[in-house]
C-alpha positions in Angstrom: 116.9 152.7 120.5 118.3 151.3 123.7 122.0 151.4 124.3 122.3 148.0 126.0 120.8 144.7 125.0 120.6 141.0 126.1 121.2 138.4 123.4 119.8 134.9 123.6 121.4 132.0 121.7 120.7 128.3 122.1 123.4 125.7 121.3 123.7 121.9 121.6 126.7 121.6 123.9 128.3 123.3 126.9 131.7 123.0 125.1 130.4 124.8 122.0 128.8 127.5 124.2 132.1 128.1 126.1 134.1 128.3 122.9 131.8 131.0 121.5 131.6 132.8 124.9 135.3 133.0 125.3 135.8 134.2 121.8 133.3 137.0 121.9 134.2 138.1 125.5 137.9 138.2 124.5 137.1 140.4 121.5 135.1 142.7 123.8 131.9 142.2 121.8 130.0 141.2 124.9 130.7 142.0 128.6 129.4 138.6 129.9 127.9 135.3 128.8 125.9 133.2 131.1 125.5 129.6 130.1 122.5 127.7 131.3 122.8 123.9 130.8 120.0 121.3 130.8 117.5 123.2 128.7 114.9 121.2 126.8 113.9 122.6 123.5 110.9 121.3 121.6 110.6 122.6 118.0 109.8 121.6 114.5 112.7 121.4 112.0 112.5 120.2 108.4 109.0 118.7 109.1 110.2 116.8 112.1 109.2 117.3 115.7 112.4 117.6 117.8 112.9 117.2 121.5 116.5 118.2 122.3 118.8 119.0 125.2 120.4 122.4 124.7 122.3 125.2 126.5 121.1 128.8 126.6 123.7 131.6 126.3 122.6 134.9 127.7 124.9 137.8 126.6 125.0 141.4 127.9 126.3 144.0 125.4 125.7 147.2 123.5 123.1 147.4 120.8 125.7 148.9 118.4 127.6 145.6 118.5 124.7 143.3 117.6 125.6 143.0 113.8 129.2 142.1 114.6 128.1 139.6 117.3 125.7 138.0 114.9 128.4 137.6 112.3 130.9 136.1 114.9 128.4 133.7 116.4 127.1 132.5 113.0 130.7 131.7 112.0 131.3 129.6 115.1 127.9 128.1 115.7 127.3 124.4 114.6 123.6 125.0 113.7 122.5 125.7 110.2 120.1 128.4 111.5 121.2 129.5 115.0 118.9 131.4 117.3 120.5 134.8 117.8 117.9 137.3 119.1 118.2 140.4 121.2 115.9 142.3 123.6 116.6 145.8 124.9 117.6 146.6 128.5 115.3 149.4 129.3 116.5 149.9 132.8 119.2 148.6 135.1 121.6 149.3 137.9 123.7 152.2 136.6 126.9 150.7 137.9 126.2 147.4 136.1 125.3 149.2 132.8 128.6 151.1 133.2 130.4 147.8 133.6 128.9 146.6 130.3 130.0 149.8 128.6 133.5 149.5 130.1 133.9 145.9 129.0 132.7 146.2 125.4 134.1 148.0 122.3 132.7 151.4 121.4 131.7 152.3 117.9 135.0 154.0 117.2 137.1 151.0 118.2 135.0 148.7 116.0 135.7 150.7 112.9 139.4 151.0 113.8 139.7 147.3 114.5 138.1 146.4 111.1 140.7 148.5 109.1 
């Protein structure tokens, strides 16, 4: 299993994206969140074809934090079923991967913080 991942999450507004991003960065669950505005998403929801403007959040973090991040985003996200998916980072600039590591909690800190 890869140590680092990228998480993708779509959301309806830049303000909601920033709120979630600030929360999870401050908690050191992710090192960084990029917010891309102006995305068009076409999908089917409850038997209706939807054509919506959304934002995409791209998060860099550790794989070991994914469960906690899912829980945090789900509690803050306005969607009934938010997209929260991850892909492994198989390679990267070592200094950048080190920066992710330095700016996120390690497993030990998670268990201590949850006590």
